[in-house]
mmCIF file of the N, C-alpha and C atoms, coordinates in Angstrom:
data_MODEL
# 
_entry.id   MODEL 
# 
loop_
_atom_site.group_PDB 
_atom_site.id 
_atom_site.type_symbol 
_atom_site.label_atom_id 
_atom_site.label_alt_id 
_atom_site.label_comp_id 
_atom_site.label_asym_id 
_atom_site.label_entity_id 
_atom_site.label_seq_id 
_atom_site.pdbx_PDB_ins_code 
_atom_site.Cartn_x 
_atom_site.Cartn_y 
_atom_site.Cartn_z 
_atom_site.occupancy 
_atom_site.B_iso_or_equiv 
_atom_site.pdbx_formal_charge 
_atom_site.auth_seq_id 
_atom_site.auth_comp_id 
_atom_site.auth_asym_id 
_atom_site.auth_atom_id 
_atom_site.pdbx_PDB_model_num 
ATOM 1   N N  . MET A 1 1  ? 12.910 12.076  -22.520 1.00 0.00 ? 1  MET A N  1 
ATOM 2   C CA . MET A 1 1  ? 12.157 12.996  -21.688 1.00 0.00 ? 1  MET A CA 1 
ATOM 3   C C  . MET A 1 1  ? 13.510 13.194  -20.439 1.00 0.00 ? 1  MET A C  1 
ATOM 4   N N  . VAL A 1 2  ? 14.256 12.319  -20.577 1.00 0.00 ? 2  VAL A N  1 
ATOM 5   C CA . VAL A 1 2  ? 15.532 12.319  -19.581 1.00 0.00 ? 2  VAL A CA 1 
ATOM 6   C C  . VAL A 1 2  ? 16.396 13.521  -20.066 1.00 0.00 ? 2  VAL A C  1 
ATOM 7   N N  . LYS A 1 3  ? 16.872 13.448  -21.508 1.00 0.00 ? 3  LYS A N  1 
ATOM 8   C CA . LYS A 1 3  ? 17.658 14.467  -21.921 1.00 0.00 ? 3  LYS A CA 1 
ATOM 9   C C  . LYS A 1 3  ? 16.926 15.867  -21.845 1.00 0.00 ? 3  LYS A C  1 
ATOM 10  N N  . THR A 1 4  ? 15.421 15.702  -22.380 1.00 0.00 ? 4  THR A N  1 
ATOM 11  C CA . THR A 1 4  ? 14.960 17.163  -22.308 1.00 0.00 ? 4  THR A CA 1 
ATOM 12  C C  . THR A 1 4  ? 15.416 17.923  -20.567 1.00 0.00 ? 4  THR A C  1 
ATOM 13  N N  . LEU A 1 5  ? 15.359 17.253  -19.577 1.00 0.00 ? 5  LEU A N  1 
ATOM 14  C CA . LEU A 1 5  ? 15.069 17.482  -18.582 1.00 0.00 ? 5  LEU A CA 1 
ATOM 15  C C  . LEU A 1 5  ? 16.603 18.097  -17.938 1.00 0.00 ? 5  LEU A C  1 
ATOM 16  N N  . LEU A 1 6  ? 17.890 17.298  -18.521 1.00 0.00 ? 6  LEU A N  1 
ATOM 17  C CA . LEU A 1 6  ? 18.924 17.509  -18.348 1.00 0.00 ? 6  LEU A CA 1 
ATOM 18  C C  . LEU A 1 6  ? 19.540 18.850  -19.319 1.00 0.00 ? 6  LEU A C  1 
ATOM 19  N N  . LYS A 1 7  ? 18.687 19.196  -20.471 1.00 0.00 ? 7  LYS A N  1 
ATOM 20  C CA . LYS A 1 7  ? 18.647 20.069  -21.355 1.00 0.00 ? 7  LYS A CA 1 
ATOM 21  C C  . LYS A 1 7  ? 18.559 21.565  -20.844 1.00 0.00 ? 7  LYS A C  1 
ATOM 22  N N  . ALA A 1 8  ? 17.132 21.509  -19.643 1.00 0.00 ? 8  ALA A N  1 
ATOM 23  C CA . ALA A 1 8  ? 16.788 22.411  -18.942 1.00 0.00 ? 8  ALA A CA 1 
ATOM 24  C C  . ALA A 1 8  ? 17.331 23.048  -17.874 1.00 0.00 ? 8  ALA A C  1 
ATOM 25  N N  . GLY A 1 9  ? 18.667 22.526  -17.280 1.00 0.00 ? 9  GLY A N  1 
ATOM 26  C CA . GLY A 1 9  ? 19.573 23.299  -16.745 1.00 0.00 ? 9  GLY A CA 1 
ATOM 27  C C  . GLY A 1 9  ? 19.583 23.043  -15.273 1.00 0.00 ? 9  GLY A C  1 
ATOM 28  N N  . LYS A 1 10 ? 20.097 22.613  -14.107 1.00 0.00 ? 10 LYS A N  1 
ATOM 29  C CA . LYS A 1 10 ? 20.409 22.223  -13.055 1.00 0.00 ? 10 LYS A CA 1 
ATOM 30  C C  . LYS A 1 10 ? 19.148 22.591  -12.522 1.00 0.00 ? 10 LYS A C  1 
ATOM 31  N N  . ASN A 1 11 ? 18.596 23.883  -12.260 1.00 0.00 ? 11 ASN A N  1 
ATOM 32  C CA . ASN A 1 11 ? 17.401 24.577  -11.436 1.00 0.00 ? 11 ASN A CA 1 
ATOM 33  C C  . ASN A 1 11 ? 15.818 24.813  -12.371 1.00 0.00 ? 11 ASN A C  1 
ATOM 34  N N  . PRO A 1 12 ? 15.431 23.316  -13.270 1.00 0.00 ? 12 PRO A N  1 
ATOM 35  C CA . PRO A 1 12 ? 14.634 23.635  -14.488 1.00 0.00 ? 12 PRO A CA 1 
ATOM 36  C C  . PRO A 1 12 ? 13.613 24.736  -13.780 1.00 0.00 ? 12 PRO A C  1 
ATOM 37  N N  . THR A 1 13 ? 13.087 25.904  -14.685 1.00 0.00 ? 13 THR A N  1 
ATOM 38  C CA . THR A 1 13 ? 11.648 26.601  -14.242 1.00 0.00 ? 13 THR A CA 1 
ATOM 39  C C  . THR A 1 13 ? 11.095 26.005  -15.789 1.00 0.00 ? 13 THR A C  1 
ATOM 40  N N  . ARG A 1 14 ? 9.819  26.449  -15.807 1.00 0.00 ? 14 ARG A N  1 
ATOM 41  C CA . ARG A 1 14 ? 8.797  25.964  -16.960 1.00 0.00 ? 14 ARG A CA 1 
ATOM 42  C C  . ARG A 1 14 ? 9.271  26.568  -18.172 1.00 0.00 ? 14 ARG A C  1 
ATOM 43  N N  . ALA A 1 15 ? 10.012 27.692  -18.412 1.00 0.00 ? 15 ALA A N  1 
ATOM 44  C CA . ALA A 1 15 ? 10.251 28.388  -19.515 1.00 0.00 ? 15 ALA A CA 1 
ATOM 45  C C  . ALA A 1 15 ? 11.424 27.322  -19.879 1.00 0.00 ? 15 ALA A C  1 
ATOM 46  N N  . SER A 1 16 ? 12.435 27.028  -18.751 1.00 0.00 ? 16 SER A N  1 
ATOM 47  C CA . SER A 1 16 ? 13.576 26.395  -19.615 1.00 0.00 ? 16 SER A CA 1 
ATOM 48  C C  . SER A 1 16 ? 13.185 25.031  -20.129 1.00 0.00 ? 16 SER A C  1 
ATOM 49  N N  . LEU A 1 17 ? 11.893 24.340  -19.291 1.00 0.00 ? 17 LEU A N  1 
ATOM 50  C CA . LEU A 1 17 ? 11.322 22.897  -19.625 1.00 0.00 ? 17 LEU A CA 1 
ATOM 51  C C  . LEU A 1 17 ? 10.766 23.075  -21.290 1.00 0.00 ? 17 LEU A C  1 
ATOM 52  N N  . VAL A 1 18 ? 9.916  24.195  -21.447 1.00 0.00 ? 18 VAL A N  1 
ATOM 53  C CA . VAL A 1 18 ? 9.172  24.435  -22.463 1.00 0.00 ? 18 VAL A CA 1 
ATOM 54  C C  . VAL A 1 18 ? 10.335 24.294  -23.502 1.00 0.00 ? 18 VAL A C  1 
ATOM 55  N N  . HIS A 1 19 ? 11.378 25.732  -23.332 1.00 0.00 ? 19 HIS A N  1 
ATOM 56  C CA . HIS A 1 19 ? 12.488 25.895  -24.506 1.00 0.00 ? 19 HIS A CA 1 
ATOM 57  C C  . HIS A 1 19 ? 13.126 24.364  -24.665 1.00 0.00 ? 19 HIS A C  1 
ATOM 58  N N  . ALA A 1 20 ? 13.757 23.427  -23.805 1.00 0.00 ? 20 ALA A N  1 
ATOM 59  C CA . ALA A 1 20 ? 14.104 22.399  -23.581 1.00 0.00 ? 20 ALA A CA 1 
ATOM 60  C C  . ALA A 1 20 ? 13.634 21.280  -24.582 1.00 0.00 ? 20 ALA A C  1 
ATOM 61  N N  . ALA A 1 21 ? 12.510 21.518  -24.532 1.00 0.00 ? 21 ALA A N  1 
ATOM 62  C CA . ALA A 1 21 ? 11.170 20.258  -25.504 1.00 0.00 ? 21 ALA A CA 1 
ATOM 63  C C  . ALA A 1 21 ? 10.777 20.959  -26.381 1.00 0.00 ? 21 ALA A C  1 
ATOM 64  N N  . ASP A 1 22 ? 10.780 22.083  -26.855 1.00 0.00 ? 22 ASP A N  1 
ATOM 65  C CA . ASP A 1 22 ? 10.855 22.792  -28.362 1.00 0.00 ? 22 ASP A CA 1 
ATOM 66  C C  . ASP A 1 22 ? 11.862 22.387  -29.207 1.00 0.00 ? 22 ASP A C  1 
ATOM 67  N N  . ASN A 1 23 ? 13.175 21.917  -28.905 1.00 0.00 ? 23 ASN A N  1 
ATOM 68  C CA . ASN A 1 23 ? 14.303 22.128  -29.288 1.00 0.00 ? 23 ASN A CA 1 
ATOM 69  C C  . ASN A 1 23 ? 15.191 20.757  -29.125 1.00 0.00 ? 23 ASN A C  1 
ATOM 70  N N  . VAL A 1 24 ? 14.499 19.186  -29.710 1.00 0.00 ? 24 VAL A N  1 
ATOM 71  C CA . VAL A 1 24 ? 14.701 18.164  -29.209 1.00 0.00 ? 24 VAL A CA 1 
ATOM 72  C C  . VAL A 1 24 ? 15.568 17.760  -30.749 1.00 0.00 ? 24 VAL A C  1 
ATOM 73  N N  . ASN A 1 25 ? 16.604 17.018  -30.529 1.00 0.00 ? 25 ASN A N  1 
ATOM 74  C CA . ASN A 1 25 ? 17.122 16.825  -32.008 1.00 0.00 ? 25 ASN A CA 1 
ATOM 75  C C  . ASN A 1 25 ? 17.994 15.421  -31.433 1.00 0.00 ? 25 ASN A C  1 
ATOM 76  N N  . THR A 1 26 ? 17.695 14.424  -31.623 1.00 0.00 ? 26 THR A N  1 
ATOM 77  C CA . THR A 1 26 ? 17.872 13.095  -31.022 1.00 0.00 ? 26 THR A CA 1 
ATOM 78  C C  . THR A 1 26 ? 17.913 12.061  -31.517 1.00 0.00 ? 26 THR A C  1 
ATOM 79  N N  . THR A 1 27 ? 18.297 10.700  -31.310 1.00 0.00 ? 27 THR A N  1 
ATOM 80  C CA . THR A 1 27 ? 18.104 9.462   -31.900 1.00 0.00 ? 27 THR A CA 1 
ATOM 81  C C  . THR A 1 27 ? 18.083 8.236   -30.313 1.00 0.00 ? 27 THR A C  1 
ATOM 82  N N  . LEU A 1 28 ? 17.026 7.501   -30.448 1.00 0.00 ? 28 LEU A N  1 
ATOM 83  C CA . LEU A 1 28 ? 16.797 6.858   -29.080 1.00 0.00 ? 28 LEU A CA 1 
ATOM 84  C C  . LEU A 1 28 ? 17.062 5.434   -29.703 1.00 0.00 ? 28 LEU A C  1 
ATOM 85  N N  . PRO A 1 29 ? 17.703 4.109   -28.899 1.00 0.00 ? 29 PRO A N  1 
ATOM 86  C CA . PRO A 1 29 ? 17.941 2.783   -29.003 1.00 0.00 ? 29 PRO A CA 1 
ATOM 87  C C  . PRO A 1 29 ? 16.959 1.897   -29.274 1.00 0.00 ? 29 PRO A C  1 
ATOM 88  N N  . TYR A 1 30 ? 15.776 2.499   -28.813 1.00 0.00 ? 30 TYR A N  1 
ATOM 89  C CA . TYR A 1 30 ? 14.703 1.224   -28.946 1.00 0.00 ? 30 TYR A CA 1 
ATOM 90  C C  . TYR A 1 30 ? 13.723 1.778   -30.447 1.00 0.00 ? 30 TYR A C  1 
ATOM 91  N N  . LEU A 1 31 ? 14.315 2.581   -31.213 1.00 0.00 ? 31 LEU A N  1 
ATOM 92  C CA . LEU A 1 31 ? 13.381 3.053   -32.724 1.00 0.00 ? 31 LEU A CA 1 
ATOM 93  C C  . LEU A 1 31 ? 14.237 2.565   -33.572 1.00 0.00 ? 31 LEU A C  1 
ATOM 94  N N  . LEU A 1 32 ? 13.887 2.452   -34.715 1.00 0.00 ? 32 LEU A N  1 
ATOM 95  C CA . LEU A 1 32 ? 14.517 1.925   -36.017 1.00 0.00 ? 32 LEU A CA 1 
ATOM 96  C C  . LEU A 1 32 ? 15.798 2.305   -36.039 1.00 0.00 ? 32 LEU A C  1 
ATOM 97  N N  . LYS A 1 33 ? 16.914 2.030   -37.149 1.00 0.00 ? 33 LYS A N  1 
ATOM 98  C CA . LYS A 1 33 ? 18.167 2.540   -36.960 1.00 0.00 ? 33 LYS A CA 1 
ATOM 99  C C  . LYS A 1 33 ? 17.810 3.710   -38.083 1.00 0.00 ? 33 LYS A C  1 
ATOM 100 N N  . GLY A 1 34 ? 18.243 4.822   -37.683 1.00 0.00 ? 34 GLY A N  1 
ATOM 101 C CA . GLY A 1 34 ? 18.022 6.213   -38.499 1.00 0.00 ? 34 GLY A CA 1 
ATOM 102 C C  . GLY A 1 34 ? 16.966 6.437   -38.501 1.00 0.00 ? 34 GLY A C  1 
ATOM 103 N N  . VAL A 1 35 ? 16.102 6.936   -37.670 1.00 0.00 ? 35 VAL A N  1 
ATOM 104 C CA . VAL A 1 35 ? 14.693 7.320   -37.123 1.00 0.00 ? 35 VAL A CA 1 
ATOM 105 C C  . VAL A 1 35 ? 15.565 8.734   -35.977 1.00 0.00 ? 35 VAL A C  1 
ATOM 106 N N  . ARG A 1 36 ? 14.994 9.917   -36.110 1.00 0.00 ? 36 ARG A N  1 
ATOM 107 C CA . ARG A 1 36 ? 15.727 10.512  -35.174 1.00 0.00 ? 36 ARG A CA 1 
ATOM 108 C C  . ARG A 1 36 ? 14.126 11.644  -34.737 1.00 0.00 ? 36 ARG A C  1 
ATOM 109 N N  . VAL A 1 37 ? 14.371 11.853  -33.530 1.00 0.00 ? 37 VAL A N  1 
ATOM 110 C CA . VAL A 1 37 ? 13.427 12.376  -32.575 1.00 0.00 ? 37 VAL A CA 1 
ATOM 111 C C  . VAL A 1 37 ? 13.521 13.774  -32.629 1.00 0.00 ? 37 VAL A C  1 
ATOM 112 N N  . THR A 1 38 ? 13.084 14.519  -33.587 1.00 0.00 ? 38 THR A N  1 
ATOM 113 C CA . THR A 1 38 ? 13.130 16.039  -33.426 1.00 0.00 ? 38 THR A CA 1 
ATOM 114 C C  . THR A 1 38 ? 11.746 16.683  -33.187 1.00 0.00 ? 38 THR A C  1 
ATOM 115 N N  . THR A 1 39 ? 12.078 18.063  -32.743 1.00 0.00 ? 39 THR A N  1 
ATOM 116 C CA . THR A 1 39 ? 10.942 18.977  -32.826 1.00 0.00 ? 39 THR A CA 1 
ATOM 117 C C  . THR A 1 39 ? 11.418 20.566  -32.794 1.00 0.00 ? 39 THR A C  1 
ATOM 118 N N  . SER A 1 40 ? 10.710 21.441  -33.339 1.00 0.00 ? 40 SER A N  1 
ATOM 119 C CA . SER A 1 40 ? 11.345 22.665  -33.540 1.00 0.00 ? 40 SER A CA 1 
ATOM 120 C C  . SER A 1 40 ? 10.198 23.699  -33.204 1.00 0.00 ? 40 SER A C  1 
ATOM 121 N N  . GLN A 1 41 ? 10.665 24.734  -32.871 1.00 0.00 ? 41 GLN A N  1 
ATOM 122 C CA . GLN A 1 41 ? 9.388  25.879  -32.251 1.00 0.00 ? 41 GLN A CA 1 
ATOM 123 C C  . GLN A 1 41 ? 9.287  26.405  -33.490 1.00 0.00 ? 41 GLN A C  1 
ATOM 124 N N  . LYS A 1 42 ? 10.881 27.086  -34.182 1.00 0.00 ? 42 LYS A N  1 
ATOM 125 C CA . LYS A 1 42 ? 10.770 27.741  -35.116 1.00 0.00 ? 42 LYS A CA 1 
ATOM 126 C C  . LYS A 1 42 ? 9.583  27.343  -36.067 1.00 0.00 ? 42 LYS A C  1 
ATOM 127 N N  . CYS A 1 43 ? 10.057 26.086  -36.776 1.00 0.00 ? 43 CYS A N  1 
ATOM 128 C CA . CYS A 1 43 ? 9.366  25.260  -37.649 1.00 0.00 ? 43 CYS A CA 1 
ATOM 129 C C  . CYS A 1 43 ? 7.699  24.756  -37.212 1.00 0.00 ? 43 CYS A C  1 
ATOM 130 N N  . HIS A 1 44 ? 7.068  25.245  -36.128 1.00 0.00 ? 44 HIS A N  1 
ATOM 131 C CA . HIS A 1 44 ? 6.390  24.696  -35.448 1.00 0.00 ? 44 HIS A CA 1 
ATOM 132 C C  . HIS A 1 44 ? 5.835  22.915  -35.880 1.00 0.00 ? 44 HIS A C  1 
ATOM 133 N N  . ASP A 1 45 ? 7.252  23.002  -35.008 1.00 0.00 ? 45 ASP A N  1 
ATOM 134 C CA . ASP A 1 45 ? 7.317  21.131  -35.619 1.00 0.00 ? 45 ASP A CA 1 
ATOM 135 C C  . ASP A 1 45 ? 7.022  20.510  -34.078 1.00 0.00 ? 45 ASP A C  1 
ATOM 136 N N  . TYR A 1 46 ? 5.681  19.945  -33.838 1.00 0.00 ? 46 TYR A N  1 
ATOM 137 C CA . TYR A 1 46 ? 5.823  19.304  -32.245 1.00 0.00 ? 46 TYR A CA 1 
ATOM 138 C C  . TYR A 1 46 ? 5.877  17.857  -32.514 1.00 0.00 ? 46 TYR A C  1 
ATOM 139 N N  . PHE A 1 47 ? 5.607  17.313  -33.488 1.00 0.00 ? 47 PHE A N  1 
ATOM 140 C CA . PHE A 1 47 ? 5.500  15.708  -33.444 1.00 0.00 ? 47 PHE A CA 1 
ATOM 141 C C  . PHE A 1 47 ? 7.061  15.141  -33.926 1.00 0.00 ? 47 PHE A C  1 
ATOM 142 N N  . PRO A 1 48 ? 7.034  14.491  -32.726 1.00 0.00 ? 48 PRO A N  1 
ATOM 143 C CA . PRO A 1 48 ? 8.655  14.320  -32.564 1.00 0.00 ? 48 PRO A CA 1 
ATOM 144 C C  . PRO A 1 48 ? 9.049  13.222  -33.006 1.00 0.00 ? 48 PRO A C  1 
ATOM 145 N N  . VAL A 1 49 ? 8.054  12.027  -33.584 1.00 0.00 ? 49 VAL A N  1 
ATOM 146 C CA . VAL A 1 49 ? 8.577  10.888  -34.631 1.00 0.00 ? 49 VAL A CA 1 
ATOM 147 C C  . VAL A 1 49 ? 8.124  10.993  -36.034 1.00 0.00 ? 49 VAL A C  1 
ATOM 148 N N  . SER A 1 50 ? 8.345  11.264  -37.251 1.00 0.00 ? 50 SER A N  1 
ATOM 149 C CA . SER A 1 50 ? 7.942  11.581  -38.130 1.00 0.00 ? 50 SER A CA 1 
ATOM 150 C C  . SER A 1 50 ? 8.247  10.573  -39.135 1.00 0.00 ? 50 SER A C  1 
ATOM 151 N N  . GLN A 1 51 ? 8.972  9.739   -39.401 1.00 0.00 ? 51 GLN A N  1 
ATOM 152 C CA . GLN A 1 51 ? 9.627  8.499   -40.069 1.00 0.00 ? 51 GLN A CA 1 
ATOM 153 C C  . GLN A 1 51 ? 9.163  7.269   -39.705 1.00 0.00 ? 51 GLN A C  1 
ATOM 154 N N  . LEU A 1 52 ? 8.817  6.803   -40.725 1.00 0.00 ? 52 LEU A N  1 
ATOM 155 C CA . LEU A 1 52 ? 8.512  5.233   -40.511 1.00 0.00 ? 52 LEU A CA 1 
ATOM 156 C C  . LEU A 1 52 ? 8.797  3.917   -41.391 1.00 0.00 ? 52 LEU A C  1 
ATOM 157 N N  . ARG A 1 53 ? 8.781  3.033   -41.439 1.00 0.00 ? 53 ARG A N  1 
ATOM 158 C CA . ARG A 1 53 ? 9.114  1.550   -42.337 1.00 0.00 ? 53 ARG A CA 1 
ATOM 159 C C  . ARG A 1 53 ? 7.605  0.660   -42.354 1.00 0.00 ? 53 ARG A C  1 
ATOM 160 N N  . LEU A 1 54 ? 7.404  0.565   -43.537 1.00 0.00 ? 54 LEU A N  1 
ATOM 161 C CA . LEU A 1 54 ? 6.362  -0.338  -43.624 1.00 0.00 ? 54 LEU A CA 1 
ATOM 162 C C  . LEU A 1 54 ? 6.846  -1.708  -43.110 1.00 0.00 ? 54 LEU A C  1 
ATOM 163 N N  . ALA A 1 55 ? 5.826  -2.745  -42.332 1.00 0.00 ? 55 ALA A N  1 
ATOM 164 C CA . ALA A 1 55 ? 6.129  -3.941  -42.266 1.00 0.00 ? 55 ALA A CA 1 
ATOM 165 C C  . ALA A 1 55 ? 5.336  -4.931  -42.619 1.00 0.00 ? 55 ALA A C  1 
ATOM 166 N N  . LYS A 1 56 ? 5.362  -6.350  -42.759 1.00 0.00 ? 56 LYS A N  1 
ATOM 167 C CA . LYS A 1 56 ? 4.511  -6.862  -43.631 1.00 0.00 ? 56 LYS A CA 1 
ATOM 168 C C  . LYS A 1 56 ? 4.073  -8.139  -42.733 1.00 0.00 ? 56 LYS A C  1 
ATOM 169 N N  . TYR A 1 57 ? 3.180  -8.573  -42.311 1.00 0.00 ? 57 TYR A N  1 
ATOM 170 C CA . TYR A 1 57 ? 2.871  -9.778  -40.679 1.00 0.00 ? 57 TYR A CA 1 
ATOM 171 C C  . TYR A 1 57 ? 2.742  -11.009 -41.422 1.00 0.00 ? 57 TYR A C  1 
ATOM 172 N N  . SER A 1 58 ? 3.784  -11.967 -41.059 1.00 0.00 ? 58 SER A N  1 
ATOM 173 C CA . SER A 1 58 ? 3.684  -13.458 -41.386 1.00 0.00 ? 58 SER A CA 1 
ATOM 174 C C  . SER A 1 58 ? 2.884  -14.082 -40.445 1.00 0.00 ? 58 SER A C  1 
ATOM 175 N N  . LEU A 1 59 ? 1.490  -14.448 -41.165 1.00 0.00 ? 59 LEU A N  1 
ATOM 176 C CA . LEU A 1 59 ? 0.254  -15.517 -39.963 1.00 0.00 ? 59 LEU A CA 1 
ATOM 177 C C  . LEU A 1 59 ? 1.265  -16.825 -39.556 1.00 0.00 ? 59 LEU A C  1 
ATOM 178 N N  . GLU A 1 60 ? 2.441  -17.204 -40.924 1.00 0.00 ? 60 GLU A N  1 
ATOM 179 C CA . GLU A 1 60 ? 2.829  -18.520 -40.243 1.00 0.00 ? 60 GLU A CA 1 
ATOM 180 C C  . GLU A 1 60 ? 3.857  -18.602 -39.135 1.00 0.00 ? 60 GLU A C  1 
ATOM 181 N N  . GLY A 1 61 ? 4.711  -17.758 -39.372 1.00 0.00 ? 61 GLY A N  1 
ATOM 182 C CA . GLY A 1 61 ? 5.686  -17.106 -37.806 1.00 0.00 ? 61 GLY A CA 1 
ATOM 183 C C  . GLY A 1 61 ? 5.394  -16.836 -36.927 1.00 0.00 ? 61 GLY A C  1 
ATOM 184 N N  . GLY A 1 62 ? 4.429  -15.542 -37.005 1.00 0.00 ? 62 GLY A N  1 
ATOM 185 C CA . GLY A 1 62 ? 3.953  -14.559 -35.896 1.00 0.00 ? 62 GLY A CA 1 
ATOM 186 C C  . GLY A 1 62 ? 5.091  -13.677 -36.168 1.00 0.00 ? 62 GLY A C  1 
ATOM 187 N N  . TYR A 1 63 ? 5.380  -13.082 -37.380 1.00 0.00 ? 63 TYR A N  1 
ATOM 188 C CA . TYR A 1 63 ? 6.555  -12.162 -36.440 1.00 0.00 ? 63 TYR A CA 1 
ATOM 189 C C  . TYR A 1 63 ? 6.150  -10.864 -38.306 1.00 0.00 ? 63 TYR A C  1 
ATOM 190 N N  . TYR A 1 64 ? 6.892  -9.548  -37.854 1.00 0.00 ? 64 TYR A N  1 
ATOM 191 C CA . TYR A 1 64 ? 6.878  -9.087  -38.926 1.00 0.00 ? 64 TYR A CA 1 
ATOM 192 C C  . TYR A 1 64 ? 8.211  -8.726  -39.486 1.00 0.00 ? 64 TYR A C  1 
ATOM 193 N N  . THR A 1 65 ? 7.794  -8.272  -40.595 1.00 0.00 ? 65 THR A N  1 
ATOM 194 C CA . THR A 1 65 ? 9.117  -8.343  -41.778 1.00 0.00 ? 65 THR A CA 1 
ATOM 195 C C  . THR A 1 65 ? 9.749  -6.934  -42.330 1.00 0.00 ? 65 THR A C  1 
ATOM 196 N N  . PRO A 1 66 ? 10.465 -6.660  -42.183 1.00 0.00 ? 66 PRO A N  1 
ATOM 197 C CA . PRO A 1 66 ? 9.870  -4.987  -42.786 1.00 0.00 ? 66 PRO A CA 1 
ATOM 198 C C  . PRO A 1 66 ? 10.196 -4.854  -44.644 1.00 0.00 ? 66 PRO A C  1 
ATOM 199 N N  . ILE A 1 67 ? 9.572  -3.849  -44.604 1.00 0.00 ? 67 ILE A N  1 
ATOM 200 C CA . ILE A 1 67 ? 9.422  -3.749  -46.135 1.00 0.00 ? 67 ILE A CA 1 
ATOM 201 C C  . ILE A 1 67 ? 10.099 -2.543  -46.732 1.00 0.00 ? 67 ILE A C  1 
ATOM 202 N N  . GLY A 1 68 ? 11.443 -2.148  -47.879 1.00 0.00 ? 68 GLY A N  1 
ATOM 203 C CA . GLY A 1 68 ? 11.505 -1.171  -47.886 1.00 0.00 ? 68 GLY A CA 1 
ATOM 204 C C  . GLY A 1 68 ? 12.268 -0.285  -47.050 1.00 0.00 ? 68 GLY A C  1 
ATOM 205 N N  . PRO A 1 69 ? 12.647 1.248   -47.611 1.00 0.00 ? 69 PRO A N  1 
ATOM 206 C CA . PRO A 1 69 ? 13.593 2.211   -46.729 1.00 0.00 ? 69 PRO A CA 1 
ATOM 207 C C  . PRO A 1 69 ? 12.756 2.979   -45.766 1.00 0.00 ? 69 PRO A C  1 
ATOM 208 N N  . LEU A 1 70 ? 13.391 3.846   -44.784 1.00 0.00 ? 70 LEU A N  1 
ATOM 209 C CA . LEU A 1 70 ? 12.316 4.797   -43.754 1.00 0.00 ? 70 LEU A CA 1 
ATOM 210 C C  . LEU A 1 70 ? 11.914 5.505   -44.759 1.00 0.00 ? 70 LEU A C  1 
ATOM 211 N N  . VAL A 1 71 ? 10.599 6.194   -44.681 1.00 0.00 ? 71 VAL A N  1 
ATOM 212 C CA . VAL A 1 71 ? 10.046 6.973   -45.285 1.00 0.00 ? 71 VAL A CA 1 
ATOM 213 C C  . VAL A 1 71 ? 9.144  8.258   -44.339 1.00 0.00 ? 71 VAL A C  1 
ATOM 214 N N  . ASN A 1 72 ? 9.041  9.133   -44.870 1.00 0.00 ? 72 ASN A N  1 
ATOM 215 C CA . ASN A 1 72 ? 8.520  10.512  -44.131 1.00 0.00 ? 72 ASN A CA 1 
ATOM 216 C C  . ASN A 1 72 ? 7.224  10.222  -43.946 1.00 0.00 ? 72 ASN A C  1 
ATOM 217 N N  . GLY A 1 73 ? 6.412  10.293  -42.461 1.00 0.00 ? 73 GLY A N  1 
ATOM 218 C CA . GLY A 1 73 ? 5.157  9.620   -42.506 1.00 0.00 ? 73 GLY A CA 1 
ATOM 219 C C  . GLY A 1 73 ? 4.761  11.166  -42.809 1.00 0.00 ? 73 GLY A C  1 
ATOM 220 N N  . ARG A 1 74 ? 5.338  12.364  -42.073 1.00 0.00 ? 74 ARG A N  1 
ATOM 221 C CA . ARG A 1 74 ? 4.960  13.526  -42.753 1.00 0.00 ? 74 ARG A CA 1 
ATOM 222 C C  . ARG A 1 74 ? 5.416  14.497  -43.299 1.00 0.00 ? 74 ARG A C  1 
ATOM 223 N N  . PRO A 1 75 ? 5.306  14.585  -44.351 1.00 0.00 ? 75 PRO A N  1 
ATOM 224 C CA . PRO A 1 75 ? 6.143  15.156  -45.876 1.00 0.00 ? 75 PRO A CA 1 
ATOM 225 C C  . PRO A 1 75 ? 5.930  16.921  -45.386 1.00 0.00 ? 75 PRO A C  1 
ATOM 226 N N  . ARG A 1 76 ? 7.297  17.469  -44.882 1.00 0.00 ? 76 ARG A N  1 
ATOM 227 C CA . ARG A 1 76 ? 7.131  18.874  -45.053 1.00 0.00 ? 76 ARG A CA 1 
ATOM 228 C C  . ARG A 1 76 ? 6.370  19.980  -46.097 1.00 0.00 ? 76 ARG A C  1 
ATOM 229 N N  . PRO A 1 77 ? 6.182  21.194  -45.702 1.00 0.00 ? 77 PRO A N  1 
ATOM 230 C CA . PRO A 1 77 ? 5.309  21.792  -46.829 1.00 0.00 ? 77 PRO A CA 1 
ATOM 231 C C  . PRO A 1 77 ? 6.797  22.376  -47.285 1.00 0.00 ? 77 PRO A C  1 
ATOM 232 N N  . LYS A 1 78 ? 6.152  22.628  -49.159 1.00 0.00 ? 78 LYS A N  1 
ATOM 233 C CA . LYS A 1 78 ? 7.162  23.270  -49.683 1.00 0.00 ? 78 LYS A CA 1 
ATOM 234 C C  . LYS A 1 78 ? 7.910  24.320  -49.605 1.00 0.00 ? 78 LYS A C  1 
ATOM 235 N N  . HIS A 1 79 ? 6.689  25.136  -49.287 1.00 0.00 ? 79 HIS A N  1 
ATOM 236 C CA . HIS A 1 79 ? 6.957  26.098  -48.901 1.00 0.00 ? 79 HIS A CA 1 
ATOM 237 C C  . HIS A 1 79 ? 7.852  26.493  -47.629 1.00 0.00 ? 79 HIS A C  1 
ATOM 238 N N  . ALA A 1 80 ? 8.099  25.963  -46.527 1.00 0.00 ? 80 ALA A N  1 
ATOM 239 C CA . ALA A 1 80 ? 8.402  26.264  -45.710 1.00 0.00 ? 80 ALA A CA 1 
ATOM 240 C C  . ALA A 1 80 ? 9.891  26.322  -45.978 1.00 0.00 ? 80 ALA A C  1 
ATOM 241 N N  . LYS A 1 81 ? 10.757 27.260  -45.246 1.00 0.00 ? 81 LYS A N  1 
ATOM 242 C CA . LYS A 1 81 ? 12.358 27.083  -45.053 1.00 0.00 ? 81 LYS A CA 1 
ATOM 243 C C  . LYS A 1 81 ? 12.683 26.586  -43.500 1.00 0.00 ? 81 LYS A C  1 
ATOM 244 N N  . CYS A 1 82 ? 12.223 25.579  -43.212 1.00 0.00 ? 82 CYS A N  1 
ATOM 245 C CA . CYS A 1 82 ? 12.756 24.711  -42.122 1.00 0.00 ? 82 CYS A CA 1 
ATOM 246 C C  . CYS A 1 82 ? 13.724 24.004  -42.247 1.00 0.00 ? 82 CYS A C  1 
# 
């Protein structure tokens, strides 16, 4: 949100905030390494996080162990040119 506000300009208007929120492309330190936060007005993609990584819970240790690589949680349609 902070990056969106900074991108909206010194005196943000509703229009500049909507434009800044519609065009996000960044990484965040608290997400898994490699996960990008993106939105796109052109592609009608308003879900910022679309990658995930499966994890297995250990009953003995009480922790999660990652399984496999990052996967797309929402694959893009084949006809989209975005």
